[in-house]
Every structure is written in structure tokens, then in C-alpha cells.
VOPAGU-2260 file (C-alpha; in pm, 1 decimal, decimal comma):
REM VOPAGU-2260
SITE   aa  ch    i         X         Y         Z
SITE  MET   A    0   -2752,1    -514,9   13452,9
SITE  PRO   A    1   -2442,7    -403,6   13641,7
SITE  MET   A    2   -2159,8    -283,0   13479,5
SITE  ILE   A    3   -1865,2    -429,7   13504,7
SITE  PHE   A    4   -1536,1    -246,1   13542,3
SITE  ARG   A    5   -1259,7    -454,7   13403,4
SITE  LYS   A    6    -882,3    -393,2   13468,4
SITE  PRO   A    7    -665,7    -223,0   13241,7
SITE  GLN   A    8    -438,9    -488,5   13050,7
SITE  PRO   A    9    -107,0    -452,7   13101,2
SITE  LYS   A   10     162,4    -378,5   12892,7
SITE  THR   A   11     329,6    -608,3   12618,1
SITE  VAL   A   12     710,7    -584,8   12610,9
SITE  ALA   A   13     884,6    -758,9   12355,1
SITE  VAL   A   14    1274,7    -815,2   12391,2
SITE  ASP   A   15    1534,0    -917,0   12146,1
SITE  LEU   A   16    1759,2   -1196,4   12296,8
SITE  ASP   A   17    2113,9   -1127,0   12107,4
SITE  GLN   A   18    2290,9    -862,8   12170,1
SITE  THR   A   19    1998,8    -712,9   12373,8
SITE  LEU   A   20    1997,1   -1030,5   12641,7
SITE  ALA   A   21    2304,9   -1248,9   12513,7
SITE  HIS   A   22    2680,4   -1161,7   12419,2
SITE  THR   A   23    2626,2   -1367,8   12107,5
SITE  LEU   A   24    2852,8   -1187,7   11872,9
SITE  GLU   A   25    3123,9   -1197,5   12070,6
SITE  ALA   A   26    3111,8   -1530,7   12095,4
SITE  MET   A   27    3067,7   -1590,0   11746,2
SITE  ILE   A   28    3409,3   -1301,2   11659,9
SITE  ASP   A   29    3598,7   -1585,9   11876,9
SITE  TRP   A   30    3502,4   -1855,7   11736,9
SITE  HIS   A   31    3602,5   -1698,3   11387,3
SITE  ASN   A   32    3918,9   -1603,4   11483,0
SITE  GLN   A   33    3983,9   -1912,5   11619,6
SITE  VAL   A   34    3893,5   -2161,8   11364,7
SITE  TYR   A   35    3922,4   -1905,2   11031,2
SITE  ASN   A   36    4278,2   -1731,0   11188,1
SITE  THR   A   37    4114,7   -1352,7   11167,1
SITE  CYS   A   38    4166,7   -1113,7   11396,1
SITE  LEU   A   39    3785,0    -930,1   11419,7
SITE  THR   A   40    3638,9    -729,8   11644,2
SITE  MET   A   41    3327,2    -578,8   11752,6
SITE  ALA   A   42    3416,9    -235,5   11575,7
SITE  ASP   A   43    3421,1    -468,8   11201,4
SITE  PHE   A   44    3030,0    -539,7   11243,7
SITE  ASP   A   45    2853,8    -235,4   11092,4
SITE  THR   A   46    2602,9    -462,4   10966,6
SITE  HIS   A   47    2406,6    -798,4   11049,0
SITE  ASP   A   48    2503,8    -889,6   10684,6
SITE  TYR   A   49    2786,1   -1149,7   10830,7
SITE  SER   A   50    2908,9   -1192,4   10438,9
SITE  ARG   A   51    3011,7    -820,4   10384,0
SITE  VAL   A   52    3238,2    -838,3   10704,6
SITE  TRP   A   53    3365,0   -1210,6   10649,3
SITE  GLY   A   54    3339,3   -1175,9   10263,7
SITE  GLY   A   55    3227,4   -1464,5   10046,1
SITE  SER   A   56    2845,7   -1520,2    9976,6
SITE  HIS   A   57    2529,1   -1534,6   10203,9
SITE  GLU   A   58    2547,3   -1922,1   10183,4
SITE  GLU   A   59    2843,9   -1922,3   10281,1
SITE  ALA   A   60    2788,6   -1692,6   10575,0
SITE  CYS   A   61    2482,7   -1920,3   10651,1
SITE  LEU   A   62    2736,2   -2208,0   10647,0
SITE  LYS   A   63    2968,8   -2054,6   10925,0
SITE  VAL   A   64    2722,2   -1915,7   11154,1
SITE  ARG   A   65    2520,7   -2336,1   11136,0
SITE  GLU   A   66    2896,6   -2438,9   11218,4
SITE  PHE   A   67    2907,9   -2193,2   11530,5
SITE  TYR   A   68    2584,2   -2341,0   11651,6
SITE  ASP   A   69    2763,2   -2631,5   11680,5
SITE  SER   A   70    3040,7   -2509,4   11849,9
SITE  PRO   A   71    3150,2   -2494,8   12242,3
SITE  HIS   A   72    3127,9   -2123,7   12181,1
SITE  PHE   A   73    2788,2   -2112,7   12103,6
SITE  GLU   A   74    2693,6   -2270,6   12434,6
SITE  ARG   A   75    2900,5   -2040,6   12646,6
SITE  ILE   A   76    2723,0   -1730,8   12576,8
SITE  GLN   A   77    2748,7   -1521,5   12867,2
SITE  PRO   A   78    2434,6   -1318,5   12941,0
SITE  ILE   A   79    2444,2    -924,9   12903,8
SITE  HIS   A   80    2412,0    -787,5   13261,2
SITE  ASP   A   81    2409,7    -423,0   13260,8
SITE  PHE   A   82    2136,7    -426,0   13475,2
SITE  ALA   A   83    1912,3    -616,7   13233,3
SITE  LEU   A   84    1793,9    -905,5   13523,6
SITE  GLU   A   85    1729,3    -657,1   13763,6
SITE  THR   A   86    1501,6    -491,1   13537,3
SITE  LEU   A   87    1274,4    -686,9   13365,3
SITE  LYS   A   88    1266,1    -860,5   13756,1
SITE  ILE   A   89    1117,9    -508,3   13829,9
SITE  LEU   A   90     891,6    -489,1   13532,1
SITE  LYS   A   91     787,5    -871,4   13615,7
SITE  LYS   A   92     676,8    -769,1   13913,6
SITE  ARG   A   93     450,5    -437,2   13786,9
SITE  LYS   A   94     263,0    -676,1   13579,9
SITE  PHE   A   95     434,7    -602,6   13224,7
SITE  THR   A   96     364,6    -940,6   13000,6
SITE  LEU   A   97     765,5   -1007,1   12848,8
SITE  VAL   A   98     802,9   -1229,1   12562,1
SITE  ILE   A   99    1133,7   -1268,0   12387,3
SITE  ILE   A  100    1146,1   -1194,2   11963,2
SITE  THR   A  101    1420,2   -1325,2   11874,3
SITE  SER   A  102    1577,1   -1392,8   11479,3
SITE  ARG   A  103    1719,9   -1707,5   11570,8
SITE  GLN   A  104    1582,2   -2019,2   11382,0
SITE  GLN   A  105    1337,6   -2262,0   11548,7
SITE  PHE   A  106    1626,2   -2555,0   11499,3
SITE  ILE   A  107    1782,4   -2388,4   11771,9
SITE  ALA   A  108    1489,3   -2386,8   11976,6
SITE  GLU   A  109    1631,7   -2596,8   12250,9
SITE  GLU   A  110    1929,7   -2447,8   12302,7
SITE  THR   A  111    1803,2   -2095,3   12348,6
SITE  LYS   A  112    1538,1   -2176,0   12602,2
SITE  LYS   A  113    1808,3   -2343,0   12799,1
SITE  PHE   A  114    1987,1   -2008,6   12800,5
SITE  VAL   A  115    1659,5   -1788,0   12886,4
SITE  ASP   A  116    1592,8   -2061,0   13157,9
SITE  LYS   A  117    1951,3   -2019,3   13273,0
SITE  HIS   A  118    2007,1   -1660,5   13321,5
SITE  TYR   A  119    1653,4   -1540,2   13283,4
SITE  PRO   A  120    1451,3   -1806,4   13531,5
SITE  GLY   A  121    1092,0   -1711,6   13546,5
SITE  ILE   A  122    1071,6   -1368,6   13333,0
SITE  PHE   A  123     930,5   -1443,6   12988,1
SITE  GLU   A  124     607,0   -1606,3   12873,0
SITE  SER   A  125     704,7   -1703,7   12522,2
SITE  ILE   A  126    1008,4   -1706,2   12268,7
SITE  TYR   A  127     893,7   -1626,9   11943,4
SITE  PHE   A  128    1158,5   -1732,7   11657,2
SITE  CYS   A  129    1123,5   -1532,8   11372,7
SITE  ASN   A  130    1322,7   -1827,0   11120,0
SITE  LEU   A  131    1534,3   -1518,2   10956,8
SITE  GLY   A  132    1878,9   -1566,7   10804,6
SITE  LEU   A  133    1795,8   -1897,1   10634,9
SITE  SER   A  134    1985,6   -2070,2   10372,7
SITE  ASP   A  135    1883,5   -2172,8    9989,6
SITE  ALA   A  136    1770,4   -2474,9   10143,7
SITE  GLU   A  137    1669,6   -2401,3   10452,8
SITE  GLN   A  138    1376,1   -2180,4   10336,1
SITE  LEU   A  139    1217,5   -2475,8   10202,4
SITE  GLU   A  140    1125,0   -2608,6   10477,0
SITE  TYR   A  141    1111,0   -2301,2   10765,5
SITE  VAL   A  142     872,1   -1993,8   10720,0
SITE  SER   A  143     986,4   -1678,6   10784,2
SITE  LYS   A  144     792,7   -1355,6   10981,0
SITE  PRO   A  145     971,2   -1043,3   11032,9
SITE  LYS   A  146     953,9    -923,6   11375,7
SITE  SER   A  147     693,1    -611,3   11303,6
SITE  ALA   A  148     424,8    -927,8   11203,4
SITE  ILE   A  149     512,8   -1116,2   11518,6
SITE  CYS   A  150     466,0    -766,1   11786,3
SITE  GLN   A  151      93,1    -739,2   11598,3
SITE  GLU   A  152     -14,7   -1040,6   11588,6
SITE  ILE   A  153      90,7   -1097,8   11954,4
SITE  GLY   A  154       0,1    -695,6   12044,3
SITE  VAL   A  155     340,5    -565,8   12142,2
SITE  ASP   A  156     322,4    -207,7   12302,7
SITE  VAL   A  157     708,4    -198,1   12319,2
SITE  LEU   A  158     985,9    -362,7   12189,8
SITE  ILE   A  159    1349,4    -351,8   12297,6
SITE  ASP   A  160    1610,7    -458,5   12037,7
SITE  ASP   A  161    1950,0    -365,6   11906,4
SITE  GLY   A  162    1862,8    -415,9   11509,3
SITE  LEU   A  163    1806,4    -107,5   11339,7
SITE  ASP   A  164    1608,6    -286,8   11051,0
SITE  HIS   A  165    1339,1    -409,9   11310,4
SITE  ALA   A  166    1328,7     -81,6   11493,6
SITE  ILE   A  167    1250,2     143,2   11185,3
SITE  ASP   A  168    1022,6    -176,7   11073,5
SITE  CYS   A  169     818,2    -152,9   11384,8
SITE  ALA   A  170     788,0     202,1   11460,3
SITE  THR   A  171     680,0     321,2   11088,8
SITE  SER   A  172     441,6     -39,1   11027,2
SITE  LEU   A  173     315,0     -38,1   11351,2
SITE  ASP   A  174     349,3     299,5   11545,3
SITE  ILE   A  175     434,3     136,0   11888,7
SITE  GLU   A  176     749,3     251,5   12088,0
SITE  VAL   A  177    1077,8     128,8   12019,3
SITE  LEU   A  178    1411,6     103,1   12241,5
SITE  LEU   A  179    1695,1      86,6   12030,6
SITE  TYR   A  180    1988,7     -96,1   12255,5
SITE  ASP   A  181    2280,5     100,9   12149,3
SITE  ARG   A  182    2533,6    -114,3   12414,6
SITE  LYS   A  183    2753,7     153,5   12549,2
SITE  ASN   A  184    2734,1     339,5   12242,6
SITE  GLN   A  185    2943,3      93,2   12066,0
SITE  TYR   A  186    2681,2    -142,3   11838,6
SITE  ARG   A  187    2800,7      43,9   11479,7
SITE  TRP   A  188    2521,5    -159,9   11292,8
SITE  ASN   A  189    2207,2      36,0   11464,3
SITE  HIS   A  190    2427,3     438,1   11387,6
SITE  LEU   A  191    2267,7     608,7   11078,0
SITE  ASN   A  192    2569,7     764,6   10879,4
SITE  ASN   A  193    2486,0     944,6   10544,6
SITE  LYS   A  194    2317,1     650,4   10425,6
SITE  THR   A  195    2662,4     504,3   10276,6
SITE  SER   A  196    2680,6     168,2   10184,6
SITE  SER   A  197    3026,2      -4,4   10296,8
SITE  THR   A  198    3194,5    -217,1    9988,3
SITE  SER   A  199    3471,5    -360,5   10178,3
SITE  ASN   A  200    3515,3    -764,4   10234,3
SITE  ASN   A  201    3793,9    -752,3   10433,4
SITE  VAL   A  202    3842,7   -1003,6   10714,2
SITE  ASN   A  203    4198,0    -931,8   10835,0
SITE  ASN   A  204    4118,1    -657,7   11080,7
SITE  ASN   A  205    4194,0    -342,9   10839,6
SITE  ASN   A  206    3816,3    -198,9   10797,4
SITE  ASN   A  207    3818,6     -28,9   11085,1
SITE  ASN   A  208    3755,1     304,1   10941,6
SITE  ARG   A  209    3487,6     185,2   10670,7
SITE  PRO   A  210    3197,8     474,1   10677,1
SITE  VAL   A  211    2886,9     296,6   10865,8
SITE  SER   A  212    2660,6     133,0   10667,7
SITE  LEU   A  213    2301,4      38,2   10683,9
SITE  THR   A  214    2115,7    -369,2   10513,3
SITE  ALA   A  215    1954,6    -339,3   10265,5
SITE  MET   A  216    1574,8    -398,2   10460,2
SITE  SER   A  217    1740,6     -82,3   10665,6
SITE  ARG   A  218    1766,2     130,9   10318,9
SITE  GLN   A  219    1484,6     -13,1   10172,5
SITE  LEU   A  220    1236,4      88,7   10487,5
SITE  TYR   A  221    1448,9     460,8   10574,6
SITE  GLN   A  222    1392,4     577,0   10226,9
SITE  ASN   A  223    1051,8     686,8   10277,9
SITE  TYR   A  224    1182,0     918,7   10581,5
SITE  ASN   A  225    1484,7    1050,1   10352,1
SITE  ASN   A  226    1266,1    1400,0   10293,8
SITE  SER   A  227    1156,6    1435,5   10601,6
SITE  TYR   A  228    1433,9    1304,7   10843,6
SITE  ASN   A  229    1806,5    1436,0   10868,3
SITE  SER   A  230    2008,7    1128,1   10797,4
SITE  ASN   A  231    2179,0    1076,0   11090,9
SITE  SER   A  232    1830,5    1088,9   11275,7
SITE  LEU   A  233    1542,3     870,4   11346,3
SITE  PRO   A  234    1136,7     838,1   11384,5
SITE  SER   A  235    1018,2    1016,3   11699,8
SITE  ASN   A  236     891,0     683,3   11825,7
SITE  ILE   A  237    1271,7     500,4   11870,5
SITE  THR   A  238    1438,3     645,1   12206,5
SITE  ARG   A  239    1815,4     517,0   12097,5
SITE  VAL   A  240    1928,6     375,2   12488,9
SITE  SER   A  241    2297,5     257,1   12596,7
SITE  SER   A  242    2242,8      51,3   12879,8
SITE  TRP   A  243    1953,5    -116,8   13064,3
SITE  LYS   A  244    1930,8     146,9   13329,9
SITE  GLN   A  245    1831,0     380,2   13085,2
SITE  ILE   A  246    1535,1     154,7   12989,8
SITE  MET   A  247    1438,0      96,8   13328,1
SITE  ASP   A  248    1400,5     518,2   13299,6
SITE  TYR   A  249    1167,8     480,8   13029,0
SITE  PHE   A  250     920,7     328,2   13242,4
SITE  PRO   A  251     881,5     549,2   13559,7
SITE  LYS   A  252     761,9     413,5   13932,9
SITE  PRO   A  253     388,0     393,5   13899,8
SITE  HIS   A  254     245,9     598,7   14176,4
SITE  SER   A  255     104,1     422,8   14455,1
SITE  PRO   A  256    -279,5     467,7   14544,0
SITE  LEU   A  257    -148,5     481,5   14914,2
SITE  ARG   A  258    -116,6     872,2   15047,8
SITE  ASN   A  259    -144,1     874,0   15398,3
SITE  CYS   A  260     -73,9     629,2   15695,0
SITE  HIS   A  261    -271,7     717,0   15989,6
SITE  TYR   A  262    -147,6     607,3   16370,7
SITE  PRO   A  263    -323,1     578,3   16693,1
SITE  GLN   A  264    -198,2     862,9   16932,8
SITE  ASP   A  265    -308,1     927,8   17341,5
SITE  LEU   A  266    -532,3    1285,8   17351,9
SITE  MET   A  267    -356,8    1294,3   17687,4
SITE  ASP   A  268      -2,8    1366,3   17468,7
SITE  ASP   A  269    -167,8    1623,9   17284,1
SITE  ASP   A  270    -473,7    1773,4   17410,4
SITE  ASP   A  271    -464,4    2119,3   17251,9
SITE  ASP   A  272    -387,0    1967,6   16903,2
SITE  ASP   A  273    -730,4    2025,2   16680,6
SITE  ASP   A  274    -624,8    1859,9   16331,1
SITE  ASP   A  275    -927,9    1868,0   16111,1
SITE  ASP   A  276    -779,5    1583,9   15910,9
SITE  THR   A  277    -761,1    1321,8   16225,0
SITE  TYR   A  278   -1034,6    1058,1   16287,0
SITE  GLU   A  279   -1167,3    1027,9   16637,9
SITE  ASP   A  280   -1216,2     633,1   16780,4
SITE  GLY   A  281   -1302,2     659,3   17130,2
SITE  PRO   A  282   -1360,7     920,2   17372,2
SITE  SER   A  283    -937,2     855,3   17409,6
SITE  CYS   A  284    -786,3     787,5   17090,0
SITE  GLU   A  285    -748,3     990,7   16801,4
SITE  TYR   A  286    -552,8     875,0   16486,2
SITE  GLU   A  287    -267,6    1114,9   16369,2
SITE  THR   A  288    -187,3    1098,7   16002,4
SITE  ILE   A  289     156,0    1126,9   15831,3
SITE  GLU   A  290     222,3    1137,4   15458,6
SITE  VAL   A  291     369,2     877,2   15277,8
SITE  ASP   A  292     719,9     933,4   15081,6
SITE  GLY   A  293     985,4     681,6   15019,8
SITE  MET   A  294    1098,1     417,6   14733,4
SITE  THR   A  295     894,7      80,6   14654,9
SITE  ASP   A  296    1106,4    -217,4   14746,3
SITE  ASP   A  297    1141,2    -269,4   14388,1
SITE  GLU   A  298    1336,1      24,3   14311,7
SITE  ASP   A  299    1524,0     -52,7   14622,9
SITE  GLU   A  300    1635,8    -373,4   14531,3
SITE  TYR   A  301    1767,9    -208,4   14177,4
SITE  ARG   A  302    1955,8      15,9   14350,4
SITE  SER   A  303    2122,4    -191,1   14602,6
SITE  THR   A  304    2223,6    -440,4   14340,9
SITE  GLY   A  305    2263,9    -193,2   14067,3
SITE  SER   A  306    2644,2    -137,0   14133,1
SITE  SER   A  307    2780,5    -508,8   14184,4
SITE  THR   A  308    2585,0    -610,1   13883,5
SITE  GLU   A  309    2775,0    -288,8   13683,4
SITE  ALA   A  310    3076,5    -408,9   13835,1
SITE  GLU   A  311    3040,9    -775,3   13689,8
SITE  ASP   A  312    2996,9    -676,9   13331,9
């Protein structure tokens, strides 16, 4: 029976949504400052545990997030430009399988899909909801899953995420490549700093000098590495990136199998040219071999649109 040679399966790349593809936190901060008369900025968020920043209990933080979901601010969330769409288009063209894995809850699936269809049309094949950050009552109705479980189930090869918890979990338990997105090096919640916890719940913008903290999950996952890693280092399969352009650089341009182009050449113009690499086609024509050298179409498009996209963000 003849052997059937199958093409290698394209890699699956999972992408986080909030703060990786969408300016969700910025919209939430604007909403909170307007509704609760606070003066919060991005610099105040050194954790994904919003109760530590806003004050109050976990249940109160969940209630606030649900209020945000019902506000016009949630509907006006802007996409992260930063070459994100251009990079994803290139990966799609290169036959990568692209999916979204988000911590969001399934009861905002419709709004989430509308956002993705509007700002990233035709890019992603599926959206997986982890149902994280549930209230006590919601935990009785919905099932939560860590991103690592979903990555394992669908066979993710590369995860792009801004969450330190998810990055360490997936990198250590699954041994997959993780790109930790730290936009412009301003995402304090995914920085490590001497494993120090913050205790302040000040919401009046007086806590900018707080030590950077890990969430409970991050501390639990990272403690296994205390003896072998410096406190400011990450596992070797986590790469910190500060822009989508750096993410694009992680996926090098594939080598084209095309090496040469052959053009017909009149023998009368070059009778003395005896090139061993030429191929004769008839008594009066030979082929001149030209080496191919140039960018692929997708990189051409990426570079031509890059500067204008960066200026918009």
C-alpha cells in the first residue's frame, strides 16, 4: 500500500482578549472614576484582583464589573492597534489556527463576539470563555476552567496573554510557548518584584508607589520556582513582549521553496555565455537563471501599514 505523506498541521495560536486585543481596563477605569468619583489610572492596577484596587470584598468587585458590563463604556471599548490586526492577518495568511481564550464569562458572549467581528473580522475561528471571576451565586450556575485546561484540550502551541497567572500556569503545566504581552512596559500586574504583596486598598490615586504584587494564583504557581529562578525572572518558555511588532518578530518569515526564476534569452545576444546552470530550449533559445530576493507580500503590507497604524494608537 503506498505511503501517504500528510502536510504538517498548522500551529494553533491562542490570544487573550482584554488588554491584549482590547482596551478594556482603560474603559473600566473611566467608568469607575465617573460613577464612583475616583481618580484611578492604569498605574494603580498591579493585580487582576480589582477588590485590592477598589477596596471592598470580592463580591462587591464582581457587582461593579457587572455594572460596567451594562454601561455604555463597555460598548465603547476600543481595540488595541499596536500592529495587532496586521500581525494577526499575516499569521492567518500563513495558515496558523487562531483562537481567542478569554477570562470573560459566557453571559457576555454576544457582546464579545460583536466586538471581535467588528474589529478583527475573519481572523479567529473560535472564542473560548473561561468563566473566571464569578460571584458566589454565579458559581452555582456556570463552570469555570483555567486557560491551561482549554489550551491542553484544543492543542494550543503558543499563547499570547497579558496575565501573569495564566502565563506561568500554561508555561509550567503544559510546557508551551507563552508570549507575555506587556504593552509599552506599562502592565504592572504582570511584573514580578520580590514576591511582595500589596495591602493598600486606597482608591484615591495615592497608591502609585505600592510594591508590585502577585495575585494569589500567581504566588501559588510561582512558588515552585523560588529555588531555581530569581524572583525577577520567568520560566524560559515565557517571553515578555512590549508590542505586537515584537510578537510578529517571534514568528519568522517562512522560507519560500522558490529559489530561482528562469527567463528566456536569445542566443544571438550572448553567444559566448556558457553557463552550466542554463537550460536549452530549442536551437535558438536558452534560459537565464536569476536568484529570487525580496520580501513576501504579507511583510510588504505589514511594513507599509505599520507606521500609520502606530500613529493611530
